[in-house]
N, C-alpha and C positions, 0 to 999 in steps of 0.2 A: 549574464554573463555572456559566454559566448552562445551562438545560434548556429545551429546545422542547415546544413541546403537541406532540399526536396532529397525525397528518394533518388538514389544511383550517385549521390555527392556526398562529401563530406566538408564540413570548415575546416579552414587553416587554423593556427593560432593566433594569426590576425586578429580575429573577432573577438577575442579576450585578450583582458590586459596583458599586457607582457610580460613582468614581473609573475603575473599569476600562471601564465600559458609557459612560461617556463621553467616554471618549479613543478609542476606536473607531467611536461614532457620529460624532465630530468629525470624524473620519480618512477614514472611508468619504464622508457628505458634500463633505468638501473635495476628495476626488478624482474623486468624479462629476461636481461643478460645474466643475472645472478644466480637463476634456477632455470634457466634453459628454458624459459617460456616462449611462443611465438605468437602469442598479444599479451595484453595487458591494458588493466583498464583500472579506472580511480574514481569510486562515487564521493561524493561530498554532501554535506548536511545542505538542506535548502530553506531558505525562511518560512516554507511550511512546517510545522511540527510535526515531527512524525514520518517525512518524507525525504528518499535521499535520492539524491540526480547523479545520472553518470555524469562526470564532467569531463570525461578524456578515455579515447580508446583507440587502440593503435596495434596493428599487425591482421587487423581480418576486416573485412566490409561493414563499417560501422551501421548500415539502412539495415543488415541483417537481421541485428538485434535492437530492433526497436521496441519490441514488446519490454526490452527488460531496460530500459532509458529509466524508467522511474521505480522506484522501490519503497516501497511502505517500510519500517522499521519491524511492524507485528508482523510480518509475513511468513511463511515458512519458506524463505530460499537462504541458502547460507551467505548470500549479502548481508542480510538483515540478523541472520545470528549472530555473525562476526563482531556486527556493529553492536546487537545488545548487549551480548556476554561480553566484549572486549578480548577475546580468546581467539586465535587463528582459527579460521574452519580447513582441512587440507581434506581434499578428494583425490586418489591418485587414482581411483578408476571408475567405471561408470557403474561397477556394482556397489563400492560404497558410497557414491553418490544415491543410487536408486534407495538404499537401504535409510540413508539419512534425510535424503531430499526428493521424492518420488515427483513434486510439483515441476522441480526444475527439470528433470529427463522425461518428462512429459512431453516439456516443449523442446528441449535438445535431446533426444534418443539416439544419439553419439557415442562415439568412443573417444574419452580426453579426458586429462586430467583438471582440476581447475583448484586454486589454491586462494585463501583469502585471509588477509591479514589487517586488523583495524589499525587505523590512525590516529593516536592517542598520546596526548601530550599534559601527564599530569590527570584531571578530572576533565580536560577539556577531550571530547571525541569529535576530530574532524570529518573521518569518513572509513572509507575503508579500500585498500589496494586490493586488486583482482589481477594473476596472472594464470593463463592457460597453455597447458604445454601436451605432451603427448602421453597418454595413459602407460601407467605401469602396472598392470593386473597382479592384484595380491602382493605387491610390494608397497609399503606404507613411507612418506615423503621421509627423508633421511634428516638428520639431526642439522649436518651440514645444510641443506637447505632452508631447512626451517629457520635457522640462527642467520641466513643472507636474507632471506624474506625481512625478517623481523628487525634486520639493520635498515633496510631499505624503508620499510614504513617509518622509524624510527626518525629517518632522517626528513623524510617527506614532512613528518609533526613536526621535527626543529623547522622548518622551512617555510611552512605555513603559520608557525606561531610567531617568527621573525617577521613576516608579510602581514600579519595580524597587527602587529606591534608599529609598524610603521606605516598603517591604516591602509592596507591592502584590505580586497574582501575576500573572506574566506567561506561565505556559503556562496552556493550554487544555482544560478537563473537560467532558464531557458534548456538546447538542446547542447548535447554534446560535441565536443570539439574531437575530429578527427586528424589523427596526425598522420602526413600522407610519408611513405617510404619514398626514396629516391627513384624518379624515374628509369624503368626495368631496363636492362641490357638488350640490346637485340639478338644479341648469341652471335656465337663463331661461326664466321663465314661459310667455313665446311658442313657445317650444321643447318646453316640457312639454304645453301643450295641442295641438300638432303630433303629437306621437308618440302621446298619449292617443287620437287620431281613428283611430291604424293598428289593424287586426284583427288582427296580429304582437305577440308578447309581446318587450318590449324592454326591456333591461336593460343600464347602462352602467357599467363596473368600471373602478376607477382598475388602475396600475401593478402594483400589489400583490394584483389579485383582491379588493378588496373594491368592495360594491356602492353605487355612487350614486343614480342614477336609475334608477325602476321606472313604466313605462306600467300603464295600466289592466289590458289587454288581459293584461300578463303577473303581474298581480294576481289576476284572475280565475283564469287558467289554471293558479296555482300555488296558488292558495285561501289568498295568505297578503297580510296589507296591507302595502304598500311599509314606512312606518314600521320594520314590525317585519323587512326586510329592510336599508333602506338602514345601510352603515355596516360591515356584516359580511361578512368573509371569503365569497367565493360558494361554498367547499366545507364551509362551517360551514352556513351558509342551506341551502342544497341540496345533502345530504351524497347523494346517489345520483349526483352528478358528480365527488366527489371517488372514485371506485371507480379504481385504476389502468389499467381500461382506457382512460382517457382520458385518463390525465398526458400521453402524447406529443401529442395534440391542443391541449393546452392549452399546453404547452412549446411548441409550432410557431407559435401563434397570439400568443405572450407575445414570443419572440425574434425570429421570421423579418418579421415586418411585412405578412404575406401574411394573403389570407382563407384560414378553415379551416371547412370543413362536416363532419360525421359525427352519424350515428345514437345515441342513448342511452335508457335506457330508464329510467323515473321509477317508483323504489321497488322492492322486493322480495317481499315479503312482503303480497297476495300481489305475482307477476308485473304489475308497472303499463306503463302506455301505454309507446309508443316515441313520443319526440319529435325533430324534426331540430333540430340544434345548431349555430348559426352564429357565428363570429368575424370582427370586422370590428376591426384594431388598427389601432393609431395614437400618435403618440408621448406622447400625453397619458394614453391609457387602450386599453380597448377596449369595442367594443359586443358584447353577445350579442342574441341573437335567438334563440327556440324557437316553433317548428312544430308541430302534432298532425300526428299519419301514423300508418297500421297499421303493425304490425313491416316495416321496411324490405326492399327485396326485394334492397337494394345498400349497400355500403358506401362514399360516395366518400371517396375520397383526399383528405389533406390537398394543397395544392398544392407546398407544399414537398416532398415527396416524390418520388422518381422513378419515374414510370409508375403505370399506374393497378391498382387490387387484379387479382390472379390470378382469383379465384373470389370472386364478391362475394357470393354467397349464402352460400359457406361461410364467408368474413369476419364475417357478421353473426351466422351461427349460434354462430360463438366468441363474440358477447355474450350469447349467451341465456339461459346459466347463470348469472345472475351473484348468485345464492345462495351466497357463500363468503365467507369473510371476506376481510380485506384483505391477513391476510400470506399467507393462501392462495394468493389470485390475483398476487401480487406478481411471481412470477417467472415466472408463466404469460404476464402483459403485460408487461412490462419486463425481457426477459432481458440487458439492459445491464447492470442489475445483479448476477446471474450471471457477466457478462463480466469486473466491475471484479474481482470475486470471485478470479476465475479466475486474473487477472493476477497476484495476489500470493500463488498458490500455486506454489513451485518443483522440489516432487518429485510423485512418482506418490502417495503416501501423501496429502500436503497436497492434491494435486487430487480424489483421491476423498472425502478428507474435506469438502471443499468441498459436492461433488455432495452426498453425504449430508444436509449441513446446508439448503443452498440450496433444491436440483430436489426432494429427495423432500417435502419439507412442502408445497412449493408446488401439488402435484399428490395430494395425498394419499395418495402412495405409504407403503408399508410397508418391502419387501426392496429392496436394491440389489446388482448384481454387476457386475463389473468386470471384463474378460478381458484380455490383453494377447498381443499377435499375437510371434510367436518362433519362425524356423525352419517356419514354416508349422504350426505347434501353436499353441492360447490355452492359457493359464497364467490363472490365477485370482490378481489383484490386489489384489482387495477383495471384502469382502464383508459386509453387515449385515442381520439380519432373516431369515434365513435360518436353518432347525433346523442345529444345530451337525454339522459333518459332511455334510449332505446334497451341496454342492456338491463336495467330494473326487471324487467320482467322474467329474467331466466336467473336471476340473484337465490339462491337457496334451493334450486331444483333437486330433485333425489335423483339418484344413481338409476332408478326404475324407468325415469321418463327418456324418450329415444327422441335424442338430441346430438347433433354431430361431437358437441363439445363433451356430451357426457359417454358417449360410445367411445370416441378414441380413448378415452380414461379406460373404461371398463373392459376393453378387448386390448389396450394397449400397441396398439398400433396406429400412427398418424394418418390423415386423411387428408387429401388435397383435391380441390376443387378448383378446374382451370376457369370459369366462368361462375356468375348467380346462375346461369339458367341450370349449371351441373348440380349445382348447390339443391335446386327448389325441385328440382328432379327425383335428387335421391332422396329429400325429405316433405313430399308436399304437404304445404299449408305451412310451411316454417315461418316465421314473420323475417323478412331480409332490410336491412338498412340499405339498402341500395340495389340499383337494376343492372348495373355493370359492373365489375370487378371481380376479383379472386379470391380464396379465403383455403388457408391452412391452418387444421386443427391438431395440434400436438399433446401427447401424451406427457405428463410432468410425473416422472416413478423416479425415485430413491431407492439405490440398492434392492431392488423387487418390491419397496413400497409404494403405492399409490400418494400421489401429493396432490394433484390436481390437473388442469388442464392448461393448456393456449392457445390463445384464438389470434392468428394472423393473418390483416387483411391487407387486401391491395387495391388500389383506384381502376384499375385496368385489367379484363382479361389476360391471362398469363400462364405459359408452361413453368411446369416441373423436371427442371431435369434430375436425372437420376442422383448425379452427384450432387444437387441442391437439397434434395428429399433426404440422402444422406446423412449431410452437413447438419441440416435444420432439427432432425432426428436426433442428433446425437447433442447439437447444442440442449435439445431440449432437456436430455439427461442431466446434462452443467446444470441448465435453470432449476431444474429438481432439488438436486443435491443443494444448490445454495439457497433455494426456498426451504428445505428441511432445517439446513444449519440456522436462517434466520428464525425458523421457526422457535427452535429450541434455546436462540438467544432470546428473544420474546419474551419467552416462558420463565427463564433463566432472570431477566430484568426483571418482569413481575416479582416474581421471587423476591427478590435481591431488594427491591424498592418497598416490598411489604415489611420485611424484616428488619429494612433501614427504619422505618415508620416507626413500627412495634419499637426500636430499641432506642431510639431518642425522645428526649422528655418532651412530654404533651404539654405542662406547664412548666414556667418556672416558679420557683417560691418569691412569695412575697414578703420583703423586709421592711421596715422602718429608716429612713435614710437612704436607699438604697433602689433604684429600678435596674431591671434587666429585661433584656427582647434578644430573642434567639430569631435564625432564620439559618432553613436550610435549601436548598438545588440541586436535583441531580442532574445528572452532565446528562447530554443531550444523544450522544455517540455511543452507539453499541450499549457495553459493560460500565458505562461510564459512572456508577452507584454504588455506593455504599463503604468509603472509606473515610469520610468525614463525620466529625460530630463533636457536639459541645454540651456542657451539663455546668449547672450550679447548686452548689450541694451546702448547705445548711451542717455547719459542724457541730457537736456538742459544747463546745465553748464558745459559741456564738459569732463564729467567725463566720464568715462566706466564701465559698474554694468557686472560683472561677476557673474554666478547663476549657479547651478547646485541642483538637488532635487531629490526625488525617493518617490513616492508615494507608501503606503502599497497596497499590493495586485495586483490583473492582471486583464489584459481582457480591456474590451469596457469601464467598468465602471470605474475604475483604469484612464485609456487615458481620460475620458472624465473629471477626477477631476486633471488630470495633466495639460490640456487646460485651465483650469480655475484658477491652480494656478499660470500659467507662466503667464495668461496676468496679473492678481492680481500684479504680480511681477513687471511688465513692466509697469502697471501702476504708482504704488508706486514710480520706482525709473524715469519715467520720470516726475514724481511732485515734484522730489529734495529732495524728504524724507530720511533721511538718514540711516545707513544700521540696525540701530535697529528697527526704525520705519516701515522698510520695512518689515523685520521679525517678527514684533509683529503685524502689519497690518494684514499679510497674515495667521497666525496664527488665529488670531479672525473670519476673513474671514470664513478660512475649518473649524472652531468650529461650524458658523453660517450658512455654506452649507452644512456639512452632519457630522453631530455628530458620532462619533465611526470611523472616518476615520483618520488614520495618513498618516504624511509625513515627511522625514527628509528634511535639506536645508540646503545648506550653499551660504550665498552671500556677493560680495568681490566688492568693489566701488573704481576702480584704476584711479591715475590720471597718463596718459598718459606720460606726461613732466616732472613730478618732480618723478616719480614712488612711491608716498605715497600710501599705499592700506589701506584700514579700511574693516575690515571683522568683521560679524556675523556667527554665527551656531548654528543649529537647529537640535541635535541628530545626526548629519550626520558625515563619516570618515573623518577625519584632510586629508587637501590637504596638497601637498607635493612641496619644493621649490629647484630648482637644479639651485645651484647659479655660476656664471662665470668660476670659476675653476673647475668646475664638481661637488664639493661636493654636495650631495641632504639631506635633511633632508626632517623628518615628523615635521611639524608645530605643536604647542601647542597653537591652539585659544581656546579661552575662548569661553562657549555656554551653551546654555538651552535645556529645553527637545524637544522632535520633535513638530512637528504643532499638531495642534487637540486636545490635553489634558489637558494643564491648559489655560484657558483666561487668567489669571493674570501671567503668565511667563513673566519673563524676558530676552534679549536677550544681554549681554554684547558685545562691540566694541574691539577688537585687532586692535591695529596700527602695520605696517611692511612697509619696502620698498623694492621694486622690481627694483635692479640694471640693467642696462645695463649690458645684456646675461644674466639674470637670466630667467628661465623657472617655473611658475605655473602650478600644475597639479590638478583638482578636478577630482572626479571620482567617480561613485556611489559603493555599496557594491558588487555587482555582480562580477566587475572585480579582488576583492580580498578575494571573499570567494569559498571556496570548499570544497566539502561533507569530513569530517572527520580530516578539518585543522584550527585549530584556524585564526579568522581573522589578528590578527597579523602578522601570517606566510605569509599570500597574501600578505598585505602592504610593511613588509621587501621584498618580493619580484620584486615588484612593483620599490620600492623605487632602488633596485638595478640597474633593467630595463634600469631606467631613467638616472641614474648615468653612467649608458655604453652606451647610444642612443649619437650619433650625435647631437648637438643643432641646427643644422639646416641642411635642411628645417623641420617646426615642422611638417608639412606635414607626413613627413617618422616618425619623432618620433612618433607620434600617431601612426601611422598604427604600428610601432615597437611594443608600447605597450599594442596593444589590438590584436595582430598577436594570441597568444597564447590562448585568450580565443574564438577568432573567429576560429579558428583548433578544438574545442571542438565540438562531435558531440552531447554530452547529456547536454546542458548548462543550470542548473537549474533557471537563472534569466537572467533578461534582464541587459545591460551594459552601462552608458553613460560616456565621458569621456570629457574633456574641458581642452585645454592646452592653455596658455598663457603666451607670450615671449616676453618682454623687447627690441626693437631693437635701441631705439635711446632716445635723449630727455638730461635732467641735468646729470651729473654721478651721 
């Protein structure tokens, strides 16, 4: 839908469909006015499952919030929490935000209040409405404001529902819309004359960063007439202030309400003069002053920060080389962006890929190697850019060996070599992969525990400024934490998969007149394993029970719950219970075992001789039936709610007949769900595949139905499939 412009600009509502734009603008304005906010935003679902996108933002400069334009729904942020839970998240001050969402405050460590209201209509979840306003320390959000925000979200949900009914799109794609405020007033004539007498350059900005008044001293300093500046975004009019080095200062000024002071260099080709920049925020805007100075000997910290700059000269030197592109500098001056990307990586390979994609380009690096510690040896976990096979000689080295990658970990100190000659001199005889370049060796230590080491390689000799050394060392800590978390995930995945494998049936019973085949595929994203199961049970009365189920959630806990449910179903089936009794009894057991845990299930009791089937369904996808002539249909079985919700739930039984040559297909939703597609599309695709498959052998049919999902590298859910074919008996 809408596409925002580059840094320093915002899109207007004309980039989005008019109806959608009008709905979102009305909702944001209504919510902001209702609770006295100074900014508002709306997150909407995207075509990518589990991803929310910022669709609209107003009241503050949009580009300052670029790291939060995308939000995974499983992340520990208030937007995601409100979406997942369906409940409002109300943070009246920094203390409450820090206690509940430290990740949010790590990136926005300022004094402000934020309110998050889910936008839902029945079971439909559209997104989240966000309002920022001044903090009320120690005072919770009042009942009246809660109700007003809720009504604003309800109205937005109603508008989006109507929009969808008319064929409008309510999924968001691309960048957010920035809604511009009216051009700011130049101010009263008396105030203008007073400001014009000042020798200091003064500009007024509205809450979105647009320039209003410009005094005479500012025009002279900048060499630009006021009319050419007024009404433009500050970062458009003065692009040198749009460098990522200064973004955090502007965020502090616009959000905290406290003065902010920092040095900035005007221009880059050739290096321009240094100016002192002062921001004085208020409810209706920000006053910006500029003063000339020599290259500053110190870089004053924002008052919203904790403590002074440790090495002021080094901090300013970090700004000295601004002759780099915005993309290259973004990670250097915005480690929060890398931190956010790392939170979405759950495996060691994903962490390494994020470092390759985010860290290397930011510093102009070309080579990366990550070693992980195991039993006092370092093992190569990831490499890119090095000659093929070069690093193999260092794989598995002991911590007793004198190598920079080892010593950076054992000492806990990063090591920087500005040329390959410096590296060779420090470590005589060490094999080198190149004659020219530079290297950085970083220790990966998480919470005081050694994780491994990281090597960054550069094709040309280069220096490492104090700022770069500090940032790289800090980023190494983030990488170490992500890798430590990933290793825990990997261990739990292995445990869950082992438990899952042990609990699933290793072979299905062989019965006359009926063939059965089962298949299971774990998910490939993080902990997506452990919830799905299938089983075939021979009852004492000669009947055959076919069962498939899907436990909510994944990991060891889901696998354990699955094992308990499978055992319960087998016990009920062997006792001669009816399908309704089996499903009802399993429902009650799940409620008793784990309140809050849910599962879907489909249970069928088949008479192999006559082909009669009695089926009960608890919130599970409808099975498929392929008739002997190849015609395939989606069954319409009566059913009840998923297991684990209502102890009084009833599960009606549907009777049908499986003729000789027919095939029943029971499956879990992982086989038919794809990101961005309606589940009915996936069911229809599976129906056509079963219709086109050869009816025998049944193993080939099962392999064909599951082959497409098995070849998908990024499979978000695990998959279970159970086929039953009647081969004989009564006609």
